[in-house]
C-alpha positions in Angstrom: 22.4 13.5 -16.4 19.6 13.2 -18.9 15.9 13.8 -18.3 15.1 10.4 -19.9 17.2 8.6 -17.3 16.1 10.5 -14.3 13.6 9.0 -11.8 12.3 6.1 -13.6 10.2 3.8 -11.5 10.4 0.1 -11.1 8.6 -2.3 -8.9 7.3 -5.8 -8.4 5.9 -6.3 -11.9 5.8 -9.9 -13.0 5.6 -11.3 -16.5 3.5 -14.4 -16.8 5.8 -17.4 -16.8 6.1 -20.0 -19.5 7.8 -22.2 -17.0 8.8 -22.6 -13.4 11.2 -20.0 -11.9 14.2 -21.4 -9.9 17.4 -19.8 -8.7 20.4 -22.1 -8.6 23.3 -21.7 -6.3 25.3 -20.5 -9.3 23.0 -17.6 -9.7 21.3 -18.9 -12.8 17.6 -18.0 -13.1 15.9 -20.7 -15.1 12.4 -20.7 -16.7 12.7 -23.6 -19.1 15.1 -26.3 -20.2 18.0 -24.9 -22.2 19.1 -28.3 -23.7 17.3 -27.5 -27.0 18.4 -23.9 -27.3 20.1 -23.2 -30.6 21.0 -19.6 -30.0 21.5 -17.2 -27.1 20.1 -13.6 -26.8 21.8 -11.5 -24.2 20.1 -8.3 -23.0 22.5 -5.9 -21.3 20.4 -3.6 -19.0 21.6 -0.9 -16.7 18.8 0.2 -14.4 15.3 -0.3 -13.0 13.7 2.0 -15.6 15.3 0.1 -18.5 14.4 -3.3 -16.9 10.7 -2.5 -16.9 10.2 -0.1 -19.8 12.6 -1.8 -22.3 13.7 -5.2 -21.2 10.3 -6.4 -19.9 8.3 -5.9 -23.0 11.1 -7.2 -25.2 11.4 -10.4 -23.1 7.6 -10.8 -23.3 7.7 -10.4 -27.1 10.5 -13.0 -27.4 8.6 -15.5 -25.2 5.4 -14.9 -27.3 7.4 -16.1 -30.3 7.8 -19.5 -28.5 11.3 -19.7 -30.0 14.1 -22.0 -28.9 16.6 -19.2 -28.2 18.0 -18.8 -24.7 17.3 -15.4 -23.2 19.7 -13.9 -20.6 19.7 -10.6 -18.7 23.2 -9.1 -18.1 23.1 -6.3 -15.6 25.3 -3.2 -15.9 26.2 -0.4 -13.5 24.0 2.7 -13.4 24.3 5.9 -11.4 20.6 5.6 -10.8 20.7 2.0 -9.6 18.5 1.2 -6.7 20.2 -1.9 -5.4 17.1 -4.0 -6.3 18.0 -4.7 -9.9 18.8 -8.4 -9.2 15.5 -9.1 -7.5 13.6 -7.2 -10.2 15.4 -9.1 -12.9 14.5 -12.4 -11.3 10.8 -11.6 -11.8 11.3 -11.6 -15.5 10.9 -14.6 -17.8 14.6 -15.2 -18.6 16.9 -18.2 -18.5 19.6 -16.5 -16.5 20.5 -13.3 -14.7 24.1 -12.2 -14.7 24.9 -9.7 -11.9 26.7 -6.4 -12.3 30.0 -7.6 -10.9 30.0 -10.7 -13.1 29.2 -8.7 -16.2 31.9 -6.1 -15.4 34.5 -8.8 -14.7 33.7 -10.4 -18.1 33.9 -7.1 -19.9 37.3 -6.5 -18.3 38.7 -9.8 -19.6 37.9 -12.0 -16.6 36.0 -15.3 -16.4 32.8 -16.0 -18.2 29.7 -15.9 -15.9 27.9 -19.2 -15.7 24.8 -17.4 -16.9 26.3 -16.9 -20.4 26.1 -20.2 -22.3 28.3 -19.2 -25.3 26.4 -21.1 -27.9 27.3 -21.3 -31.6 24.9 -18.5 -32.5 24.1 -15.4 -30.4 23.3 -11.8 -30.2 24.0 -9.2 -27.5 21.7 -6.1 -27.4 22.4 -3.2 -25.1 19.4 -1.6 -23.4 21.1 1.3 -21.7 24.6 1.5 -20.2 28.0 2.2 -21.8 27.8 2.3 -25.6 30.9 0.0 -25.8 29.7 -2.7 -23.5 27.6 -4.7 -26.0 30.4 -5.0 -28.5 32.9 -6.1 -25.8 30.6 -8.8 -24.5 29.7 -9.9 -28.0 33.4 -10.1 -29.0 34.3 -12.4 -26.2 31.4 -14.7 -26.9 31.7 -14.6 -30.7 28.2 -13.0 -31.1 26.8 -10.0 -32.9 26.2 -6.8 -31.1 23.2 -4.4 -31.3 22.1 -1.5 -29.2 18.7 0.2 -28.6 18.9 3.7 -27.3 17.2 7.1 -27.1 20.7 8.6 -27.8 22.6 8.6 -31.1 25.8 7.3 -29.7 27.7 4.8 -31.9 30.6 2.4 -31.3 32.7 0.4 -33.8 31.8 -2.8 -32.0 28.2 -2.5 -32.9 26.5 -4.0 -36.0 23.3 -1.9 -35.6 21.9 0.9 -33.5 18.1 1.0 -33.1 16.6 4.4 -32.1 13.1 5.6 -31.1 12.5 8.5 -33.4 13.5 10.2 -36.7 15.5 13.1 -35.0 17.7 10.6 -33.1 18.1 8.6 -36.3 19.3 11.6 -38.2 21.9 12.4 -35.5 23.0 8.8 -35.4 23.6 8.6 -39.2 25.6 11.8 -39.0 27.8 10.0 -36.4 28.5 7.3 -38.9 26.2 4.8 -37.3 24.5 1.9 -39.0 21.1 2.9 -37.5 17.4 2.2 -37.9 14.4 3.9 -36.4 12.2 1.2 -34.8 10.0 3.0 -32.2 9.7 3.2 -28.5 9.6 0.1 -26.3 8.0 2.1 -23.4 4.7 2.1 -25.3 4.8 -1.8 -25.3 5.4 -1.8 -21.5 2.0 -0.1 -20.9 0.2 -2.8 -22.9 1.3 -5.5 -20.3 -1.2 -4.2 -17.7 -5.0 -3.5 -17.8 -6.8 -0.7 -16.1 -9.1 -1.5 -13.1 -12.7 -0.4 -13.2 -13.0 3.3 -13.3 -15.4 4.8 -10.8 -17.3 8.0 -11.5 -15.5 11.1 -10.4 -12.0 12.5 -10.6 -8.8 10.6 -9.8 -5.4 12.2 -9.2 -2.2 10.1 -9.3 0.8 11.2 -7.2 4.2 10.0 -8.5 6.9 11.6 -6.4 9.7 9.4 -7.8 11.2 6.0 -6.9 14.4 6.8 -5.1 14.6 7.4 -1.4 15.8 11.0 -1.5 12.9 11.9 -3.8 10.2 10.2 -1.8 11.3 11.5 1.6 11.1 15.1 0.2 8.3 14.9 -2.4 5.7 12.5 -0.9 5.0 15.0 1.9 5.2 17.9 -0.6 2.6 16.3 -2.9 0.5 15.4 0.1 0.4 19.1 1.0 -0.7 19.8 -2.6 -3.4 17.1 -2.3 -4.8 18.8 0.9 -5.2 22.1 -0.9 -6.8 20.4 -4.0 -9.3 18.7 -1.7 -10.1 22.0 0.0 -11.4 23.2 -3.4 -12.6 19.9 -4.8 -13.7 17.7 -1.9 -14.7 14.7 -4.1 -11.4 14.2 -5.7 -9.7 10.8 -5.1 -5.9 10.6 -4.7 -3.7 7.6 -5.4 0.0 6.8 -4.6 1.7 3.7 -6.1 4.6 3.2 -3.8 7.7 2.1 -5.6 9.2 -1.2 -4.3 12.6 0.5 -4.6 11.7 2.8 -1.7 13.0 1.2 1.6 10.8 1.0 4.7 13.2 3.4 6.4 12.9 6.1 3.7 9.1 5.6 3.6 9.0 6.2 7.4 11.0 9.4 7.0 8.6 10.5 4.3 5.5 9.9 6.5 7.2 11.6 9.5 7.5 14.9 7.5 11.1 15.2 8.6 12.0 16.8 5.3 9.1 19.2 5.2 11.3 22.1 6.2 13.3 21.6 3.0 10.5 21.6 0.5 7.1 22.3 2.2 4.2 19.9 2.6 2.8 17.9 5.5 3.4 14.7 7.5 1.3 11.7 6.9 0.0 8.7 8.9 -0.6 5.2 7.6 -4.2 4.2 8.1 -5.5 0.9 6.7 -4.8 0.8 3.0 -4.1 4.5 2.7 -2.2 7.5 3.9 -4.0 10.4 5.7 -2.9 14.0 6.0 -3.4 16.2 9.1 -6.7 17.6 7.7 -8.1 14.1 6.9 -7.3 14.0 3.1 -6.9 10.3 2.2 -4.4 9.1 -0.3 -5.0 5.5 -1.4 -1.8 3.4 -1.2 -1.1 0.9 -4.0 1.5 -1.6 -4.9 3.6 -0.2 -7.8 2.8 -3.1 -10.1 -0.6 -1.5 -10.5 0.7 1.8 -11.6 0.0 1.4 -15.3 -3.6 0.5 -14.6 -3.8 3.5 -12.3 -2.4 5.7 -15.1 -5.1 4.6 -17.5 -7.8 5.6 -15.0 -6.2 8.9 -13.9 -7.7 12.3 -14.8 -4.6 14.1 -13.7 -1.1 13.2 -12.4 1.4 15.1 -10.3 4.9 14.0 -11.0 8.6 14.9 -11.5 10.8 14.6 -14.6 11.8 11.1 -15.7 10.6 8.1 -17.7 7.4 8.2 -15.7 6.4 11.3 -17.7 6.7 9.3 -20.9 4.6 6.5 -19.4 2.0 9.1 -18.4 2.1 10.6 -21.9 1.6 7.2 -23.6 -1.3 6.5 -21.2 -2.9 9.8 -22.1 -2.8 11.3 -18.7 -2.8 15.2 -18.4 0.0 15.9 -16.0 1.7 18.6 -14.0 5.4 17.9 -14.1 7.1 19.6 -11.2 10.8 20.4 -11.0 11.3 21.9 -7.5 14.7 23.4 -7.2 14.7 24.1 -3.5 17.2 21.2 -3.1 18.9 21.3 -6.4 22.0 19.6 -5.1 20.1 16.4 -4.7 19.5 16.0 -8.4 21.7 13.2 -9.7 24.4 13.9 -12.4 25.1 11.0 -14.8 28.8 11.4 -15.2 32.0 11.8 -13.1 30.8 15.3 -12.1 28.4 13.6 -9.7 31.3 13.4 -7.3 31.7 17.2 -6.9 29.1 17.4 -4.2 31.5 15.5 -1.9 34.1 18.3 -2.1 34.5 20.1 1.2 32.8 23.5 1.5 32.4 24.2 -2.2 30.9 20.8 -3.2 27.1 21.5 -2.8 27.2 25.1 -4.1 29.2 23.9 -7.1 26.9 21.1 -7.9 23.9 23.4 -7.7 25.6 25.6 -10.3 26.3 22.7 -12.6 22.8 21.4 -12.4 21.4 24.9 -13.1 23.7 25.2 -16.1 22.6 21.8 -17.3 18.9 22.4 -17.0 19.2 25.7 -18.8 20.0 23.8 -22.0 16.5 22.4 -22.3 13.3 24.1 -23.5 11.3 21.3 -21.9 12.0 18.8 -19.2 9.1 16.4 -19.5 9.6 13.7 -22.1 6.2 14.1 -23.9 7.0 17.8 -24.4 10.6 17.0 -25.5 9.4 14.4 -28.0 6.6 16.6 -29.5 8.7 19.8 -29.1 5.5 21.3 -27.8 4.2 22.4 -24.4 1.6 19.6 -24.0 2.0 18.7 -20.4 2.1 21.6 -17.9 5.7 22.1 -16.5 6.4 24.0 -13.3 10.0 24.7 -12.4 11.8 26.7 -9.6 11.2 27.2 -5.9 7.7 25.7 -6.1 5.1 25.9 -3.4 2.2 23.6 -2.6 -0.1 26.6 -3.2 1.3 27.1 -6.7 0.9 23.5 -7.8 -2.5 23.0 -6.2 -3.9 26.1 -8.0 -2.7 24.8 -11.3 -4.2 21.3 -10.5 -7.6 22.7 -9.5 -7.7 24.8 -12.7 -7.0 21.7 -14.8 -9.5 19.5 -12.9 -12.2 22.1 -13.4 -11.5 22.3 -17.2 -12.5 19.0 -18.8 -12.1 20.6 -22.3 -8.5 21.5 -21.5 -7.8 18.0 -20.3 -9.3 16.6 -23.4 -7.2 18.9 -25.5 -4.1 17.5 -23.8 -5.3 14.0 -24.2 -5.8 14.5 -27.9 -2.3 16.0 -28.4 -0.8 13.1 -26.5 -2.6 10.6 -28.6 -1.3 12.4 -31.7 2.3 12.6 -30.7 3.2 9.8 -28.3 4.7 6.5 -29.6 2.5 3.5 -30.3 3.0 -0.1 -29.3 4.5 -2.7 -31.6 8.3 -2.0 -31.2 8.9 -5.0 -29.0 7.4 -7.5 -31.4 9.3 -5.9 -34.3 12.6 -5.9 -32.5 12.1 -9.5 -31.2 11.5 -10.7 -34.7 14.6 -9.0 -36.0 16.7 -10.5 -33.2 15.5 -14.0 -33.9 16.1 -13.5 -37.6 19.7 -12.4 -36.8 20.5 -15.6 -35.0 18.6 -17.8 -37.4 15.9 -18.9 -35.0 12.3 -19.2 -36.2 9.5 -18.0 -33.9 6.3 -20.0 -33.4 
């Protein structure tokens, strides 16, 4: 389990198409004719967060080059997978989508998926997933293999490893990697959406995660926080961008307040285009594809650890990052130890202990603070109460100078856009294709 891979959100974002999207019976997702393609670029992606914060801006940058290369998404397994990865991938401007089973079968030595064309020239780039997968796919197709990662892991099947910062580069080089620092693709993802018009007054963004177990517990919890904030600051507006990964069944459980006994908070009712708490506090409900625009307008965000904290940091939003540990056993673990919770009797207590030991390794758990090695965003951890979080939120909302200090530190420390265009150009150069 890593903080960078926890709770990243994804939704119904769409990249403007250079052609007409069709899905053939063979599962090939076509945006343009491939007859003139002189090279193939395969992006191996392992989860909804990587699809939107890494693959999406890189695909957009490749398409902006108006090159003749064929662009393919190959999906990989991920412990944080939502089950919606195929449908998300099909909204992106690629020539084919290869499913997880197809990709794994090919890696294991099985048949070549129809989505892989196997042209004379090609490059496979891993965007998440097992470090050895890009080299294996590339070997079978006769292509080169690269990897982009926040981690310094190296594999002999790779030609190059691209990392997001100098500290990771130093570790990668010590591991014997052929590595380059290139920047953070997440910063480019935020440039793909504009902010709506900002009204006068204060706006608070609620981001309780994108997976069912998170939303069923934390949406009522954050709604309880919103009630208490409004009691002190009646004019504050609240916004919740619902993740498309949250099923209607889980959303209904969240609204019912069935999990309130676990965490605290309040039940909600759906009323028009918003959610309403028992005391009448209104939370505007938005489609998740608007979330980057909402971030750019927010004065404060309440959220949990994950890629969303990096997105908020890049957008310059002062945030309270909450790590409630009342239900520690629900926190995913990103390795075989994730199965310990299924052991009879001792499973859940053992997992709680493992998670506690893991979390104790980190000075910070929000990505902006980890990147800056500085307490920029406010972090709250433990058996948190709605009263504790609301008091901290009201204090920040009443201190514009403190929010401005946070905004200034985020502007000075967060990654800047430009990585996607740079990486796209390098990829095209590697396969000998000239961009327009």
